[in-house]
C-alpha positions in Angstrom: -1.8 -23.7 13.7 -0.7 -26.2 11.1 2.7 -25.5 9.6 4.4 -26.9 6.5 7.7 -28.7 7.0 9.9 -26.2 5.2 13.6 -25.9 5.6 14.9 -23.1 7.9 16.4 -20.0 6.3 18.2 -17.6 8.6 18.1 -13.9 7.9 20.0 -12.0 10.5 18.5 -12.7 13.9 15.3 -14.3 12.6 14.8 -17.8 11.0 12.1 -18.2 8.3 10.6 -21.7 8.0 11.5 -24.8 9.8 8.5 -24.5 12.1 9.7 -21.2 13.5 7.3 -18.4 14.3 5.9 -16.6 11.3 8.0 -13.5 10.6 6.2 -10.3 9.9 7.8 -7.9 7.5 7.3 -4.3 6.3 9.0 -1.8 4.0 10.2 1.7 4.4 8.1 4.2 2.5 10.5 7.1 2.7 13.2 8.1 0.2 16.2 6.0 1.0 18.4 9.0 0.6 16.4 10.9 3.3 18.5 9.5 6.1 16.6 10.9 9.0 13.2 9.9 7.7 14.3 6.4 6.6 16.2 5.8 9.9 13.1 6.9 11.9 10.8 4.6 9.8 13.1 1.6 10.0 13.4 2.0 13.7 9.6 2.4 14.0 8.9 -0.7 12.0 11.4 -2.7 14.0 10.0 -1.6 17.3 6.5 -2.4 16.0 7.6 -6.0 15.7 8.8 -6.3 12.1 11.3 -9.1 12.0 12.6 -7.8 8.6 12.6 -4.2 7.4 12.9 -3.8 3.6 14.5 -0.8 1.9 14.6 -0.2 -1.9 18.0 0.6 -3.5 18.2 1.8 -7.1 21.3 4.0 -7.3 24.8 4.6 -5.8 23.4 7.3 -3.6 20.9 4.9 -2.2 23.7 2.5 -1.4 25.6 5.2 0.5 22.4 6.0 2.4 21.8 2.3 3.2 25.3 2.1 4.8 24.4 5.0 7.1 21.0 3.6 7.9 22.6 0.2 8.8 24.9 2.0 11.2 22.0 4.0 12.8 19.6 1.0 13.2 21.9 -2.0 13.9 19.2 -3.9 15.7 16.9 -4.2 12.7 17.2 -7.0 10.1 17.4 -5.1 6.8 16.4 -6.5 3.5 17.3 -4.7 0.3 14.9 -4.7 -2.6 17.0 -4.9 -5.9 15.2 -3.2 -8.7 16.4 -2.8 -12.2 20.1 -3.2 -11.5 20.9 -6.6 -10.0 24.6 -5.7 -10.0 24.1 -3.4 -7.1 23.9 -6.6 -4.9 27.7 -6.5 -4.5 27.5 -2.9 -3.1 24.5 -3.4 -0.8 25.5 -6.9 0.6 27.7 -5.7 3.4 24.8 -3.6 4.9 21.9 -6.0 4.9 20.7 -9.5 6.0 18.6 -10.5 3.1 18.2 -9.6 -0.6 15.1 -9.8 -2.7 15.2 -9.9 -6.5 12.4 -10.1 -9.1 13.0 -12.6 -12.0 11.0 -10.4 -14.3 13.4 -7.5 -13.7 16.4 -9.7 -14.2 15.1 -10.5 -17.7 14.9 -6.9 -18.7 18.4 -6.0 -17.6 21.4 -7.0 -19.7 19.3 -9.2 -22.0 22.3 -10.6 -23.7 23.5 -12.3 -20.5 22.0 -15.6 -19.4 19.7 -15.4 -16.5 21.7 -18.1 -14.7 24.8 -15.9 -14.8 22.9 -13.0 -13.2 21.5 -15.3 -10.5 24.9 -16.7 -9.9 26.3 -13.3 -9.1 23.5 -12.7 -6.6 24.0 -16.1 -5.0 27.8 -15.9 -4.8 27.5 -12.5 -3.1 24.9 -13.9 -0.7 27.3 -16.6 0.3 30.2 -14.2 0.7 28.2 -11.9 3.0 26.1 -14.5 4.9 22.8 -13.4 3.4 19.5 -15.0 2.7 17.7 -14.4 -0.6 14.1 -14.0 -1.7 12.9 -14.9 -5.2 10.1 -12.4 -5.5 7.7 -13.1 -8.5 4.8 -10.8 -9.2 2.0 -11.9 -11.5 2.1 -8.5 -13.2 5.8 -8.5 -14.0 6.7 -12.0 -15.1 9.2 -11.9 -17.9 7.7 -11.8 -21.4 9.0 -15.2 -22.5 7.5 -17.0 -19.5 4.2 -15.1 -19.9 4.0 -16.0 -23.6 4.8 -19.7 -22.9 1.9 -20.0 -20.5 -0.5 -17.7 -22.2 -4.0 -19.2 -22.1 -3.0 -21.9 -19.6 -5.3 -20.5 -16.8 -8.9 -19.8 -16.6 -9.7 -16.1 -16.9 -9.9 -15.4 -13.2 -6.5 -17.0 -12.6 -4.8 -15.6 -15.7 -1.0 -15.5 -15.2 -0.8 -17.8 -12.2 0.9 -20.7 -14.2 3.6 -18.3 -15.5 4.2 -16.9 -12.0 4.5 -20.4 -10.5 6.7 -21.7 -13.2 9.0 -18.6 -13.0 9.4 -19.3 -9.3 10.1 -23.0 -9.8 12.7 -22.2 -12.6 14.6 -19.9 -10.3 14.5 -22.5 -7.5 16.1 -24.9 -9.9 18.8 -22.4 -10.9 19.7 -21.7 -7.2 19.6 -25.4 -6.4 22.0 -26.2 -9.3 24.3 -23.5 -8.0 24.3 -25.2 -4.6 22.5 -22.3 -2.9 19.5 -23.3 -0.7 19.2 -20.3 1.7 16.3 -18.8 -0.1 12.6 -18.2 0.2 10.0 -17.6 -2.5 7.1 -15.2 -2.9 4.3 -15.1 -5.5 2.1 -12.1 -5.3 -0.8 -10.4 -7.1 -3.4 -7.8 -6.1 -6.1 -10.5 -6.5 -6.3 -12.8 -3.4 -7.5 -15.7 -5.6 -4.3 -15.6 -7.6 -2.2 -15.4 -4.4 -4.0 -18.4 -3.0 -3.8 -20.5 -6.1 -0.2 -19.7 -6.9 1.1 -20.4 -3.4 -1.0 -23.6 -3.1 0.5 -24.9 -6.4 4.0 -24.0 -5.4 3.7 -25.5 -2.0 2.6 -28.8 -3.5 5.6 -28.8 -6.0 8.3 -27.5 -3.5 7.1 -28.2 0.1 10.7 -27.7 1.3 10.9 -24.0 0.3 9.7 -21.4 2.8 7.1 -19.0 1.4 6.7 -15.3 1.9 3.0 -14.3 1.6 1.7 -11.0 0.3 -1.1 -9.4 -1.6 0.4 -6.6 -3.8 -1.3 -3.2 -4.0 -3.8 -4.3 -1.4 -4.9 -0.7 -1.0 -6.1 1.4 1.9 -7.8 0.6 5.2 -10.0 -1.2 5.7 -10.3 -2.8 2.3 -6.5 -3.6 2.1 -6.6 -5.7 5.2 -9.8 -7.5 4.1 -8.2 -8.5 0.7 -5.1 -9.6 2.5 -7.0 -11.6 5.1 -8.8 -13.5 2.4 -5.5 -14.8 1.1 -3.6 -15.2 4.4 -6.4 -17.0 6.3 -6.9 -19.6 3.6 -3.1 -20.2 3.1 -2.0 -20.1 6.8 -4.8 -22.4 7.8 -3.4 -25.0 5.3 0.1 -24.6 6.8 1.3 -22.5 3.9 3.4 -19.4 4.7 6.5 -18.7 6.8 6.8 -15.0 6.6 4.4 -12.3 5.4 3.7 -8.6 4.7 0.5 -6.7 4.7 1.0 -4.1 2.0 -1.1 -1.0 2.6 -1.3 2.6 1.3 -0.7 4.6 4.4 0.7 8.0 5.5 4.4 7.6 6.2 3.9 8.0 9.9 1.5 5.1 10.0 3.4 2.4 8.3 3.6 0.5 11.6 0.0 -0.4 10.9 1.2 -3.0 8.3 3.0 -4.8 11.1 0.1 -4.6 13.5 -2.3 -6.0 10.8 0.1 -8.9 10.0 0.5 -9.8 13.7 -3.3 -9.7 14.2 -4.0 -11.9 11.2 -1.5 -14.5 12.5 -3.0 -14.4 16.0 -6.5 -14.8 14.7 -5.6 -17.8 12.5 -3.8 -19.4 15.5 -6.9 -18.9 17.6 -9.3 -20.1 15.0 -10.8 -16.7 14.4 -11.7 -16.3 10.7 -13.2 -13.2 9.3 -13.0 -13.9 5.5 -15.4 -15.7 3.2 -14.3 -18.9 1.4 -14.3 -17.2 -2.0 -13.2 -13.7 -2.8 -16.3 -11.7 -3.5 -15.1 -8.9 -5.8 -18.3 -7.4 -7.1 -18.5 -3.6 -7.0 -15.8 -0.9 -7.2 -12.3 -2.3 -6.6 -9.5 0.2 -5.8 -6.0 -1.2 -6.0 -3.2 1.0 -4.7 0.4 0.1 -3.9 2.0 0.4 -0.5 3.9 3.7 -0.4 7.6 2.8 -0.5 10.9 4.5 -1.2 10.4 4.0 -4.9 7.5 6.5 -4.9 8.8 9.6 -6.7 6.3 12.1 -5.3 4.7 11.8 -1.8 1.6 13.4 -3.3 0.8 9.9 -4.5 -0.5 8.9 -1.1 -2.8 11.9 -0.9 -4.0 11.2 -4.5 -4.9 7.6 -3.7 -7.1 8.7 -0.8 -8.7 11.4 -3.1 -9.4 8.7 -5.7 -11.1 6.5 -3.1 -13.3 9.5 -1.9 -14.1 10.7 -5.4 -15.1 7.3 -6.8 -17.3 6.3 -3.9 -20.4 7.0 -6.0 -19.4 4.1 -8.3 -19.4 1.5 -5.5 -22.0 -0.7 -7.1 -20.2 -1.0 -10.5 -17.7 -3.8 -11.3 -14.9 -1.3 -12.1 -11.2 -1.6 -11.0 -9.1 1.6 -10.5 -5.4 1.1 -9.9 -3.3 3.9 -8.3 0.5 3.1 -8.5 3.3 5.2 -7.1 6.4 4.5 -9.3 7.8 3.6 -12.7 9.0 0.2 -11.6 5.5 -1.4 -11.2 3.2 1.3 -12.3 3.1 0.8 -16.1 2.6 -3.0 -15.9 0.4 -3.2 -12.9 -2.2 -0.8 -14.3 -2.7 -2.7 -17.5 -5.4 -5.0 -16.1 -7.3 -2.2 -14.4 -10.3 -0.4 -16.1 -8.6 2.8 -15.2 -5.0 3.2 -14.0 -2.9 6.0 -12.6 0.9 5.7 -12.2 2.6 8.6 -10.6 5.8 10.3 -11.9 7.6 13.1 -10.0 5.6 15.9 -11.6 2.7 14.3 -13.4 0.3 11.3 -13.4 0.0 8.9 -16.3 -3.6 8.0 -16.8 -4.6 4.8 -18.6 -7.7 3.0 -19.7 -6.7 -0.6 -19.6 -3.4 -0.8 -21.6 -4.3 2.4 -23.6 -2.5 5.5 -22.4 -4.8 8.6 -22.1 -2.0 11.0 -21.4 0.0 12.7 -18.6 -1.7 15.1 -16.3 -0.7 17.4 -13.4 -1.5 16.1 -9.9 -4.1 18.8 -9.4 -5.9 18.1 -12.8 -5.8 14.3 -13.1 -8.7 13.7 -10.7 -11.2 15.6 -12.9 -10.1 13.6 -16.0 -10.3 10.4 -14.0 -13.9 11.2 -13.0 -14.8 11.9 -16.6 -13.4 8.5 -17.7 -15.1 6.8 -14.7 -18.5 8.3 -15.7 -18.0 7.1 -19.3 -17.3 3.5 -18.2 -20.4 3.6 -15.9 -22.5 4.8 -18.9 -21.1 1.9 -21.0 -22.1 -0.6 -18.3 -25.6 0.9 -17.9 -26.1 0.6 -21.7 -24.9 -3.0 -21.6 -27.3 -3.9 -18.8 -30.2 -2.2 -20.6 -29.6 -4.2 -23.8 -28.8 -7.5 -22.1 
């Protein structure tokens, strides 16, 4: 398989880029503070072949738990996912091999402080503790200034790609200026087209930087793997991609399937076995759901996602997107582009129609309201077709 000539970036016992084997990653879906469950899942993912196991940390209690998990699973290469408090990097650094931060989240925290100063703290901590970094840009959470600067720069189907790529390039320049080069970059979206376009553009601009591939909120099996294959097959076959994750909505006990799917896609591309079509065909019902991770505030989210898929099957021939998101970090923004969106809080589900909020509903009630909204959208589309 063709490989880009990216620089090697070591993260614990694995090396990303530099012609090394593609590293498959996954992420714990359990609450970080649930020590037994998170330890079990980290061990499961490692034994399934995950070269890197990611854990979300968002509080001091999460940091305490992380230290214990590190002690219990010393063989796994752990990655911490910094969320809304980048300063936690100094506390988590002794317990992990790699840190991921989102430039969009940096923007929203301590707005009075220059972004460069925030990145400098992360980079200095990484040097001190022998860590690699990932600059993780998501199309749906690019900082507002960057999004405004490139508004209208893309054709509608690729809206947001320019802002995503430029955000990644900006942070590369910051890290380079700081003298830190032990980093990889990821640019993700739930639309394979945007993932393909963004990573292709970035690889042309910075062929030296290793890329982590992923399709966010890919959804449930089998659709989630199909969406991911479309992006991965087209990128890996061009030599783009040094590490990857298949993000699927799965029961906690089955998160190992993400690793299995990633390894299978790599093996197929290496053998010349392609299953995707050249262009992403997205006609019909499209359900987006995030991979259940430790940020999920109610495990009922996973069950709800499957119920949404089952309930909405009758709308399969309509071009309608339903997004089911499990947490407050990505939920509000990632549902904006969907026709109908649900983002799940601990005791209720926020229902949206596009960017418009329809209200908060109990888990056992929201499905009925969602169906009513779905029926209304279908009727609108029927009327539009009748008058076209």
